[in-house]
C-alpha positions in Angstrom: -192.4 -25.8 -99.7 -191.4 -29.5 -99.4 -194.4 -31.6 -100.1 -193.5 -35.3 -99.6 -194.0 -36.3 -103.2 -191.6 -38.6 -104.9 -189.5 -37.9 -107.9 -190.0 -37.5 -111.6 -187.6 -36.4 -114.2 -187.8 -33.0 -115.7 -188.1 -32.3 -119.0 -184.8 -30.9 -120.3 -184.3 -29.8 -123.7 -182.7 -31.3 -126.9 -179.2 -30.6 -127.9 -179.1 -29.4 -131.5 -175.8 -30.8 -132.7 -174.6 -27.8 -134.7 -171.0 -27.9 -135.6 -169.2 -24.9 -134.1 -165.7 -23.9 -134.8 -162.6 -21.9 -134.2 -161.0 -22.2 -137.6 -157.2 -22.4 -138.0 -155.2 -23.4 -141.0 -151.9 -25.1 -140.5 -150.7 -23.4 -143.7 -152.0 -20.3 -145.6 -153.8 -20.6 -148.9 -151.7 -21.0 -152.1 -152.1 -22.8 -155.4 -152.0 -26.6 -154.8 -151.5 -29.6 -157.0 -154.3 -32.1 -157.2 -154.5 -34.0 -153.9 -153.7 -37.7 -153.8 -156.4 -39.8 -152.1 -155.5 -42.4 -149.5 -152.3 -40.4 -148.4 -149.0 -41.9 -147.4 -147.3 -38.8 -146.1 -143.6 -39.0 -145.3 -144.1 -37.7 -141.8 -146.9 -36.9 -139.3 -147.2 -33.3 -140.7 -150.6 -31.8 -141.6 -150.8 -29.3 -144.4 -154.4 -28.1 -143.8 -157.8 -29.0 -142.5 -160.7 -27.4 -144.3 -164.2 -27.9 -145.9 -164.4 -29.6 -149.3 -164.2 -27.0 -152.1 -167.7 -25.9 -153.0 -169.3 -26.7 -149.7 -170.8 -24.1 -147.4 -171.8 -24.6 -143.8 -174.3 -22.2 -142.2 -174.3 -21.7 -138.5 -176.9 -20.1 -136.1 -175.9 -17.9 -133.2 -177.8 -20.2 -130.8 -178.6 -23.9 -131.0 -182.1 -23.5 -129.6 -184.6 -21.0 -128.2 -187.1 -21.3 -125.3 -189.7 -18.5 -125.5 -192.9 -17.3 -124.0 -195.8 -16.2 -126.3 -195.3 -12.7 -127.7 -191.6 -12.7 -127.0 -189.2 -11.8 -129.8 -185.4 -12.2 -130.1 -182.7 -11.7 -132.7 -180.4 -14.3 -134.2 -177.5 -14.1 -136.6 -176.3 -16.6 -139.2 -172.6 -17.1 -140.2 -171.1 -19.2 -143.0 -168.0 -21.4 -143.3 -166.3 -21.6 -146.7 -163.1 -23.7 -146.9 -161.5 -22.5 -143.7 -162.8 -19.0 -143.4 -165.8 -17.6 -141.6 -168.2 -15.0 -143.1 -170.1 -13.4 -140.2 -172.8 -11.7 -142.3 -173.5 -13.8 -145.4 -175.9 -12.2 -147.9 -179.3 -13.5 -149.0 -180.2 -15.6 -145.9 -183.9 -16.2 -145.6 -185.5 -17.3 -142.3 -188.7 -19.4 -142.3 -190.7 -21.3 -139.7 -192.0 -24.9 -139.9 -195.2 -23.8 -138.0 -196.2 -20.2 -138.1 -199.0 -20.9 -135.5 -196.1 -21.5 -133.0 -193.4 -19.1 -134.1 -192.9 -16.6 -137.0 -190.2 -14.4 -138.4 -190.9 -10.7 -138.4 -190.2 -8.2 -141.2 -187.2 -7.1 -139.2 -185.8 -10.7 -139.2 -186.6 -11.4 -135.5 -188.0 -14.7 -134.2 -191.3 -14.1 -132.5 -193.2 -16.6 -130.4 -197.0 -16.9 -131.0 -198.4 -19.8 -129.0 -197.4 -23.0 -127.0 -195.7 -25.6 -129.1 -192.5 -26.5 -130.9 -191.2 -25.5 -134.4 -188.0 -25.2 -136.4 -186.5 -22.0 -137.8 -184.6 -22.7 -141.0 -182.0 -20.2 -142.4 -181.3 -20.9 -146.1 -179.2 -19.2 -148.7 -180.0 -19.0 -152.5 -177.7 -22.1 -153.1 -179.9 -24.2 -150.8 -177.4 -24.4 -147.9 -179.3 -24.3 -144.6 -179.1 -24.2 -140.8 -182.0 -25.3 -138.5 -182.7 -24.8 -134.8 -185.5 -25.7 -132.5 -187.8 -23.1 -130.9 -190.0 -24.2 -127.9 -192.8 -21.9 -126.9 -194.5 -22.2 -123.5 -196.1 -20.0 -120.9 -194.6 -21.7 -117.8 -191.4 -23.4 -116.5 -189.3 -20.7 -118.3 -185.7 -20.4 -117.1 -184.8 -16.9 -115.9 -183.0 -14.7 -118.4 -180.0 -14.7 -116.0 -179.8 -18.5 -116.1 -177.4 -20.2 -118.6 -179.2 -22.7 -120.9 -177.2 -23.0 -124.2 -173.7 -22.7 -125.4 -172.1 -22.3 -128.8 -168.6 -21.8 -130.2 -169.3 -19.1 -132.8 -168.6 -20.9 -136.0 -169.5 -24.3 -137.6 -166.4 -26.4 -136.9 -163.8 -26.1 -134.1 -160.3 -26.8 -135.5 -157.6 -26.0 -133.0 -153.8 -25.6 -133.8 -152.0 -26.5 -130.6 -148.7 -25.0 -131.8 -150.3 -21.6 -131.8 -151.6 -22.0 -128.2 -155.1 -21.3 -129.5 -157.9 -21.6 -127.0 -161.6 -22.6 -127.3 -163.9 -19.6 -126.8 -167.4 -20.8 -125.7 -170.3 -18.4 -125.7 -172.8 -18.9 -122.9 -176.4 -18.1 -123.7 -179.7 -17.7 -121.9 -183.0 -19.1 -123.3 -183.4 -16.3 -125.8 -179.9 -16.8 -127.2 -178.5 -13.7 -125.4 -174.9 -13.8 -124.2 -174.1 -14.2 -120.5 -170.8 -13.7 -118.7 -170.5 -16.6 -116.3 -167.8 -19.0 -115.1 -167.9 -22.4 -116.9 -166.0 -25.5 -117.8 -165.5 -27.4 -121.0 -166.1 -31.1 -121.5 -164.2 -33.1 -124.1 -165.8 -36.5 -125.1 -164.3 -39.1 -127.4 -166.0 -42.5 -127.4 -166.2 -43.6 -123.8 -163.6 -41.1 -122.6 -164.6 -37.8 -121.0 -162.3 -35.0 -119.8 -163.5 -31.8 -118.1 -161.4 -28.7 -117.6 -162.4 -25.5 -115.8 -159.6 -23.1 -116.4 -159.7 -23.2 -120.3 -155.9 -23.4 -120.4 -154.7 -24.8 -123.8 -152.0 -26.7 -122.0 -154.7 -28.8 -120.3 -156.5 -29.7 -123.6 -156.4 -33.4 -124.5 -154.0 -34.9 -127.0 -154.5 -34.6 -130.8 -157.8 -36.1 -131.8 -161.5 -35.5 -132.7 -163.8 -34.7 -129.8 -167.4 -33.7 -129.0 -167.2 -30.6 -126.8 -169.8 -29.0 -124.6 -170.0 -26.5 -121.7 -171.0 -26.9 -118.1 -171.9 -24.3 -115.5 -171.7 -25.7 -112.0 -173.3 -29.2 -112.2 -175.5 -28.2 -115.2 -174.4 -29.3 -118.7 -175.6 -26.8 -121.3 -177.4 -27.6 -124.5 -174.9 -27.2 -127.4 -172.7 -30.2 -128.3 -170.2 -29.8 -131.2 -167.1 -31.5 -132.5 -163.6 -30.2 -132.2 -160.5 -31.3 -134.2 -157.3 -30.7 -132.1 -154.0 -31.0 -134.1 -150.3 -30.4 -133.8 -149.5 -29.6 -137.4 -145.8 -30.4 -137.5 -146.3 -33.9 -136.1 -149.9 -35.2 -135.4 -151.4 -38.7 -135.1 -154.2 -37.4 -137.2 -151.9 -37.4 -140.3 -152.3 -41.2 -140.5 -156.0 -41.4 -139.9 -158.3 -43.4 -142.2 -161.3 -41.9 -144.0 -164.3 -41.9 -141.7 -167.2 -40.3 -140.0 -166.6 -38.0 -137.1 -169.9 -36.3 -136.2 -173.6 -36.3 -137.0 -176.0 -33.3 -136.6 -179.3 -35.0 -135.7 -181.3 -31.8 -135.8 -181.1 -32.0 -139.6 -182.9 -35.3 -139.6 -185.0 -37.2 -137.1 -184.6 -39.0 -133.8 -187.1 -40.4 -131.3 -187.8 -38.6 -128.0 -191.1 -40.1 -126.9 -192.8 -43.5 -127.3 -196.4 -43.3 -125.9 -196.7 -47.1 -125.7 -194.7 -50.3 -125.6 -193.8 -52.2 -128.8 -193.5 -49.2 -131.1 -190.7 -48.7 -133.6 -189.1 -45.4 -134.6 -188.3 -44.1 -138.0 -184.6 -44.5 -138.9 -182.4 -42.1 -136.9 -180.6 -39.8 -139.3 -179.0 -36.4 -139.8 -176.2 -34.5 -141.4 -173.1 -36.7 -141.3 -169.6 -35.2 -141.2 -166.6 -37.1 -142.6 -162.9 -36.5 -142.9 -161.2 -37.7 -146.1 -157.3 -37.7 -145.8 -155.3 -36.7 -148.9 -151.6 -35.9 -149.5 -150.1 -32.5 -150.5 -146.4 -31.8 -150.5 -145.8 -35.1 -148.7 -148.1 -33.8 -145.9 -151.6 -34.8 -144.9 -154.6 -32.7 -145.9 -157.8 -33.4 -144.1 -160.9 -32.5 -146.1 -164.3 -32.3 -144.4 -167.5 -33.1 -146.4 -171.1 -33.7 -145.4 -174.0 -35.9 -146.5 -177.5 -36.4 -145.2 -178.1 -40.1 -144.3 -179.4 -42.6 -141.7 -177.0 -43.8 -139.0 -176.6 -46.9 -136.9 -177.5 -46.7 -133.2 -177.1 -48.8 -130.1 -178.9 -48.8 -126.7 -177.3 -49.0 -123.2 -179.4 -52.1 -122.7 -182.7 -53.5 -123.9 -184.8 -53.0 -120.9 -186.6 -49.8 -121.9 -185.7 -49.4 -125.6 -183.8 -51.7 -128.0 -182.0 -50.8 -131.3 -182.0 -52.6 -134.6 -179.7 -50.9 -137.1 -181.0 -47.3 -137.5 -184.3 -47.8 -135.7 -185.3 -47.9 -132.0 -188.1 -49.9 -130.4 -189.9 -49.2 -127.1 -189.9 -52.2 -124.7 -191.3 -50.9 -121.3 -192.1 -47.6 -119.6 -189.0 -45.7 -118.4 -186.0 -43.7 -119.6 -183.8 -45.3 -122.2 -180.3 -44.4 -123.3 -179.0 -44.6 -126.9 -176.2 -43.2 -129.1 -174.9 -43.3 -132.6 -172.2 -45.9 -133.2 -171.0 -46.1 -136.8 -167.7 -46.3 -138.7 -165.7 -46.0 -135.5 -167.6 -42.8 -134.4 -169.4 -42.9 -131.1 -171.7 -40.0 -130.2 -172.6 -38.7 -126.7 -175.6 -40.5 -125.1 -179.1 -39.4 -125.8 -182.3 -40.3 -124.0 -185.8 -41.4 -125.1 -188.8 -41.8 -122.8 -191.4 -44.5 -123.0 -194.6 -43.3 -121.5 -196.6 -45.3 -119.0 -199.9 -46.3 -120.6 -202.8 -45.2 -118.3 -205.6 -46.4 -120.6 -208.2 -48.7 -119.0 -210.3 -48.7 -115.9 -209.1 -47.6 -112.5 -210.7 -47.7 -109.0 -209.8 -45.6 -105.9 -211.5 -47.3 -103.0 -211.0 -44.4 -100.6 -209.9 -40.9 -101.7 -209.4 -39.9 -98.0 -212.4 -37.6 -98.3 -215.1 -40.2 -98.0 -215.5 -41.1 -101.7 -214.8 -44.0 -104.0 -213.6 -42.8 -107.4 -214.3 -44.9 -110.5 -212.3 -43.7 -113.6 -212.1 -44.7 -117.2 -209.1 -43.6 -119.2 -209.5 -43.7 -123.0 -206.9 -45.4 -125.2 -204.4 -43.3 -127.1 -203.1 -43.9 -130.6 -199.7 -45.5 -130.5 -197.1 -43.1 -131.8 -193.4 -42.4 -131.7 -192.6 -38.7 -131.6 -189.4 -37.6 -133.4 -187.5 -34.3 -133.1 -185.5 -32.9 -135.9 -186.2 -31.0 -139.1 -187.6 -34.3 -140.7 -189.4 -35.4 -137.5 -193.1 -35.4 -136.6 -193.0 -33.7 -133.2 -195.6 -31.1 -134.0 -198.2 -33.9 -134.3 -197.6 -34.6 -130.6 -200.0 -31.9 -129.8 -202.8 -33.6 -131.7 -203.0 -36.2 -128.9 -201.6 -34.2 -125.9 -201.9 -30.8 -124.3 -198.8 -29.4 -122.8 -198.8 -28.1 -119.2 -195.2 -27.5 -118.2 -193.8 -31.0 -117.6 -197.2 -32.7 -117.8 -198.6 -34.0 -121.1 -202.4 -34.1 -120.8 -204.3 -36.6 -123.0 -206.6 -34.5 -125.3 -209.2 -37.3 -125.0 -210.1 -36.8 -121.4 -210.8 -39.5 -118.8 -214.2 -39.9 -117.1 -214.8 -40.2 -113.4 -217.7 -40.8 -111.0 -217.6 -40.2 -107.3 -219.5 -42.6 -105.0 -220.1 -41.7 -101.3 -218.6 -44.5 -99.2 -221.4 -44.4 -96.6 -224.6 -43.5 -98.5 -223.5 -45.0 -101.8 -224.8 -41.8 -103.6 -223.2 -41.6 -107.0 -222.2 -38.2 -108.5 -222.6 -37.1 -112.1 -220.0 -38.4 -114.5 -217.3 -35.7 -115.0 -214.1 -35.2 -116.9 -210.6 -35.8 -115.5 -207.2 -34.8 -117.0 -204.5 -37.5 -117.0 -201.2 -38.0 -118.7 -197.5 -38.7 -118.4 -194.8 -36.5 -117.0 -192.0 -35.6 -119.3 -188.3 -36.1 -118.7 -185.0 -35.2 -120.2 -184.5 -36.0 -123.9 -180.8 -35.3 -124.4 -179.0 -35.9 -121.2 -176.8 -38.3 -119.3 -179.4 -40.1 -117.1 -178.9 -43.9 -117.1 -181.4 -46.3 -118.5 -184.0 -46.9 -115.9 -187.3 -48.8 -116.0 -190.3 -47.2 -114.4 -190.0 -48.3 -110.8 -191.7 -47.8 -107.4 -191.2 -44.3 -106.1 -191.0 -42.6 -109.5 -193.6 -40.0 -110.4 -194.8 -41.0 -113.8 -198.0 -39.0 -114.4 -200.4 -36.4 -113.2 -204.2 -36.4 -112.6 -206.7 -33.6 -112.2 -210.2 -34.7 -111.2 -212.5 -31.8 -112.2 -215.4 -32.9 -110.0 -213.6 -32.0 -106.8 -210.9 -29.8 -108.5 -208.1 -32.0 -107.1 -204.8 -32.3 -108.8 -201.7 -34.3 -107.9 -198.7 -36.1 -109.2 -199.0 -39.9 -109.7 -196.4 -42.1 -108.0 -195.8 -45.4 -109.6 -196.3 -48.5 -107.4 -196.5 -51.2 -110.1 -198.1 -51.5 -113.5 -201.6 -51.9 -111.9 -201.4 -49.4 -109.0 -200.4 -45.7 -108.5 -200.7 -43.2 -105.7 -202.3 -39.7 -106.1 -200.1 -37.1 -104.4 -201.9 -35.1 -101.7 -199.0 -33.6 -99.8 -198.5 -36.7 -97.6 -196.6 -40.0 -98.0 -199.8 -41.9 -98.1 -202.1 -40.5 -100.8 -205.1 -42.2 -102.3 -204.4 -45.4 -104.2 -205.8 -46.2 -107.6 -205.9 -49.8 -108.9 -206.8 -51.3 -112.2 -210.3 -52.9 -112.1 -213.6 -53.1 -113.8 -215.6 -49.9 -113.8 -219.3 -49.6 -114.6 -220.7 -46.1 -114.2 -224.2 -46.0 -112.6 -226.9 -43.4 -113.1 -226.1 -40.4 -110.9 -228.2 -40.3 -107.7 -230.5 -37.3 -107.7 -229.5 -35.4 -104.6 -230.9 -31.8 -104.2 -228.6 -28.9 -104.0 -227.4 -27.9 -100.6 -225.5 -24.7 -99.7 -223.5 -24.0 -96.5 -222.5 -20.4 -95.7 -218.9 -20.3 -94.5 -218.1 -18.6 -91.2 -216.5 -15.2 -92.0 -212.7 -15.2 -91.4 -209.7 -12.8 -91.5 -212.0 -9.9 -90.5 -210.3 -6.5 -90.1 -211.6 -2.9 -90.4 -212.2 -3.0 -94.1 -212.2 -6.6 -95.4 -213.1 -10.2 -94.7 -212.8 -13.7 -96.3 -216.2 -15.1 -97.1 -217.5 -18.1 -98.9 -219.5 -21.3 -98.8 -219.8 -25.0 -99.8 -222.2 -26.3 -102.5 -223.1 -30.0 -102.8 -225.7 -32.1 -104.7 -226.1 -33.6 -108.2 -227.8 -30.8 -110.2 -225.4 -28.8 -112.5 -224.5 -25.5 -110.8 -223.9 -22.7 -113.3 -223.4 -19.9 -110.7 -222.5 -19.6 -107.0 -221.5 -16.8 -104.8 -222.2 -14.7 -101.7 -224.6 -11.8 -100.9 -223.6 -9.1 -98.4 -225.4 -6.1 -96.9 -225.8 -4.2 -93.6 -229.5 -5.3 -93.4 -230.8 -9.0 -93.1 -233.0 -11.2 -95.3 -230.6 -11.4 -98.2 -231.4 -12.6 -101.7 -229.7 -12.3 -105.0 -231.7 -9.1 -105.7 -229.4 -7.2 -103.4 -226.7 -5.1 -105.2 -223.8 -6.5 -103.2 -224.0 -10.0 -104.8 -220.6 -11.5 -105.7 -220.4 -14.4 -108.2 -217.6 -16.9 -107.3 -217.4 -19.4 -110.1 -219.6 -22.4 -110.7 -219.9 -26.1 -109.8 -220.0 -27.9 -106.5 -217.4 -27.8 -103.8 -216.0 -25.2 -101.4 -215.3 -21.6 -102.5 -213.9 -18.5 -100.8 -213.3 -14.9 -101.8 -211.8 -11.8 -100.0 -214.2 -8.8 -100.0 -213.0 -5.3 -99.1 -214.5 -1.9 -98.9 -216.4 -2.4 -95.6 -217.0 0.5 -93.1 -215.2 0.2 -89.8 -216.9 -1.2 -86.7 -220.0 -2.1 -88.7 -222.3 -5.2 -88.6 -222.8 -7.0 -91.9 -224.9 -9.9 -93.0 -223.6 -12.6 -95.4 -225.3 -15.5 -97.2 -224.0 -18.1 -99.8 -226.1 -19.1 -102.7 -226.1 -21.4 -105.8 -228.0 -21.4 -109.1 -228.6 -24.6 -111.1 -228.8 -25.0 -114.8 -232.6 -25.1 -114.6 -232.6 -21.8 -112.8 -233.3 -23.0 -109.3 -231.8 -20.8 -106.5 -230.6 -22.4 -103.3 -229.5 -20.4 -100.3 -227.3 -21.1 -97.3 -227.9 -19.9 -93.7 -227.6 -16.1 -93.1 -224.7 -15.2 -90.9 -223.4 -11.9 -89.6 -220.1 -10.4 -88.5 -218.7 -7.0 -87.4 -215.6 -5.3 -88.8 -213.0 -4.1 -86.4 -213.0 -0.5 -85.2 -210.5 2.4 -85.3 -207.3 2.5 -83.3 -205.6 -0.6 -84.8 -202.8 1.4 -86.3 -203.6 0.4 -89.8 -206.5 2.7 -90.6 -207.2 6.4 -89.7 -209.4 6.8 -86.6 -212.0 9.4 -85.8 -209.9 11.0 -83.0 -206.8 13.1 -83.2 -203.5 11.7 -84.4 -201.9 11.0 -87.8 -202.3 7.2 -88.0 -201.1 5.2 -91.0 -202.9 4.1 -94.2 -202.9 0.5 -95.3 -203.1 -0.3 -99.0 -203.0 -3.5 -101.1 -201.0 -2.7 -104.2 -200.8 -6.2 -105.7 -203.5 -9.0 -105.6 -202.9 -11.6 -108.2 -202.8 -15.4 -108.7 -199.7 -17.3 -109.8 -199.8 -20.9 -111.0 -196.9 -23.2 -111.9 -195.7 -26.8 -111.9 -193.2 -28.8 -109.9 -189.7 -27.3 -110.0 -191.1 -24.3 -111.9 -190.2 -20.6 -111.1 -193.0 -18.0 -111.7 -192.8 -14.4 -110.7 -193.2 -10.7 -111.5 -191.7 -7.3 -110.7 -193.3 -4.2 -109.4 -192.3 -0.6 -108.6 -192.5 0.5 -105.0 -193.1 4.2 -104.5 -191.2 6.4 -102.0 -192.5 6.9 -98.5 -193.5 3.3 -97.7 -193.1 2.5 -94.0 -193.8 -1.3 -94.1 -194.4 -3.9 -96.8 -195.9 -7.3 -96.4 -195.8 -9.9 -99.2 -198.0 -12.9 -98.5 -199.1 -16.1 -100.4 -202.5 -17.6 -99.5 -205.3 -19.6 -101.0 -208.6 -18.4 -102.4 -211.3 -19.6 -104.8 -209.0 -19.0 -107.7 -205.8 -20.1 -105.9 -206.5 -23.5 -104.6 -203.1 -25.1 -103.8 -200.7 -22.7 -102.0 -197.6 -25.0 -102.0 -195.0 -22.7 -103.5 -192.0 -21.2 -101.7 -191.7 -17.4 -101.7 -188.6 -15.4 -102.6 -188.3 -11.6 -102.7 -185.4 -9.4 -103.9 -184.9 -5.7 -104.6 -183.2 -4.6 -107.8 -183.0 -8.0 -109.6 -184.9 -11.3 -109.6 -184.2 -13.9 -106.9 -181.9 -16.7 -108.0 -183.3 -20.1 -107.0 -181.9 -23.6 -107.6 -183.5 -26.7 -106.3 -183.0 -30.5 -106.5 -184.7 -32.3 -109.3 -185.3 -36.0 -110.0 -183.8 -38.4 -110.7 -180.5 -37.2 -109.3 -182.0 -34.7 -106.8 -179.3 -32.2 -107.4 -178.3 -29.4 -107.0 -178.8 -28.7 -103.3 -181.7 -26.2 -102.5 -180.2 -22.7 -102.6 -181.3 -19.2 -103.3 -180.2 -15.6 -103.4 -182.9 -13.3 -102.1 -183.6 -10.5 -99.6 -186.3 -12.6 -98.0 -187.4 -16.2 -98.3 -190.3 -18.2 -96.8 -190.2 -22.0 -97.2 -192.8 -23.4 -94.8 -194.2 -26.9 -95.2 -197.3 -28.0 -97.1 -200.0 -25.4 -97.7 -199.1 -22.8 -95.0 -199.1 -19.1 -95.9 -195.7 -17.8 -96.9 -194.9 -14.2 -95.6 -192.1 -11.7 -96.2 -192.2 -8.4 -94.3 -190.0 -5.3 -94.7 -189.6 -2.1 -92.7 -188.7 1.0 -94.7 -188.2 -1.2 -97.8 -187.1 1.7 -100.0 -188.4 2.8 -103.4 -187.5 1.0 -106.6 -188.1 -2.2 -108.5 -188.9 -5.3 -106.5 -189.1 -8.9 -107.7 -191.3 -11.7 -106.4 -190.6 -15.4 -107.4 -192.6 -18.5 -106.4 -191.0 -21.9 -106.7 -192.7 -25.3 -106.8 -190.2 -27.3 -104.8 -191.8 -30.6 -105.6 -195.4 -29.8 -106.3 -197.5 -27.8 -108.6 -199.0 -24.7 -107.1 -201.8 -22.1 -107.4 -201.2 -19.2 -105.0 -202.7 -15.8 -104.3 -200.0 -13.1 -103.9 -201.0 -10.1 -101.8 -198.7 -7.2 -101.4 -199.8 -4.7 -98.7 -198.0 -1.5 -97.7 -198.4 1.2 -95.1 -197.4 4.9 -95.5 
């Protein structure tokens, strides 16, 4: 459902730079004389490439996990010693950096507990360790059929070209489970990048040291690792100088979010890998060793972030690119985001619904948030609440609505505001916050209105409302006034969607008193009050509300009345209306006369909520004997923003891919038995005749807007 909102970058997830390897020795193990440092081999021959004696590198089976609360998954740890791989090392203990977010079960599984981020550390008795990030969230979860991560099975890739060895990537879903899916391999060295899709060793680049990663379609997967490619009998690597060739930042710290300008990060650091050449039998031996240390970084330019040695400083809101550049080693680019600072007073002179909105946004403590085992990312949630790609300030904003005609002022109420997140390790270019970019989100609780904020300039933004011209907020002086005392008023909504057994009913409540209860009263006799047994509560507060009520008798007259109850106990009623349900003979309910007819039954009635570019869904089992099935999305009191597109598929979940900012790729595509992609907030409908028994899957996708949709599945037999 293509709301005309402008772009914002998605939050993608951090590459944990584990070294992954296919190990090969250019010569088998045998007693060796003491190596000579600073080698001067007689030829370009390489004797061996291996870890320094006594060092052990542990490796996890996945670089990262993305989980929902209560999910559990298994991981494995391998160990590299010299040039051999031990797939099941003994005495490995797993631990969590935050057991409120994720724990390790007695069976050794990783189990998600609640929203947040934590590190799992695997450690042996000698203190060798491996770390990987676990992100836990309830929404914006990739499907289990979707590739997310890649690994290469062991801690360091060393490839002997003379043996025609090939790289063997392992493609993983968000739980670290293997997928069989076509992919390509990317080789990066400095500013040079080569991509191959057929994984033919003859197409691999020349001898050298590379960072390698995997790509599926246009999506580069999380999992970047170094590879050493050599031709043992005559390699240019034989004459290389001692130096650094990789850094695993997940061991240390690196900045991902600056929530203000003019903030400086901690030194960027991690586990640094170096090669030290020696000479054995007049051949080169390349010995790998590791140390934990800070590293020197550089930025693409100084418009969003700037670098000074090992630290990075925020300059202005936007997306900034940086990379490690030290001792001749250049890492792939990383990204850090500088948040837009919403603190201060804002005024919306016309919210397009007849109100002026005055808003005060509290200041936030200036902080730089670092990922990595030595980072402070868990403190992020002390100031922000995570909602998919939206970071809500914990200290809420305050708003007051003023009627543009009567100048009546509402009570002062809360509002949720905060920045939108973006990719943290990706190839987006450095870009300042600019007009047309979506840089935040606002939810005004007084009128329950939520929308993405589109940047105009540092002093103006537009609140998305499904059009190209949403309400404009500008910086200005705000002085809240005493709320005007307007008595409660209740309007009963005209009954709608009436059939033989159900109808949509509701009302509208206005005024300044605090409303603690509202709802409707229904009966087949008039003069309704809340003493009647058929009184349905529908939330609290002012504003419009609706609910669908079923269980009516056919062809029967009913009376309905909306009501509201204030915090002081005062009851206010709307007008009493009446309606009549439809009679028999519609083909959907059994009638009183002869004939078999059909029975209509609602088997699913639930609300799904999600954010922009998020897929949310469920599965259900359809029994045999169903003649027709209708799957419909609509709005109700609990589902206030039906903007999602609908996809339905039998046997497996629909596959949906849509364009995302800032590149707006890939093209919108899907694999489904039925789809409905109407514009704005129209109802989406999929109908089936003789659908067949089995497992069916429903997916809602927020094309470029958050959504809150009621899903109704109705069948006839």
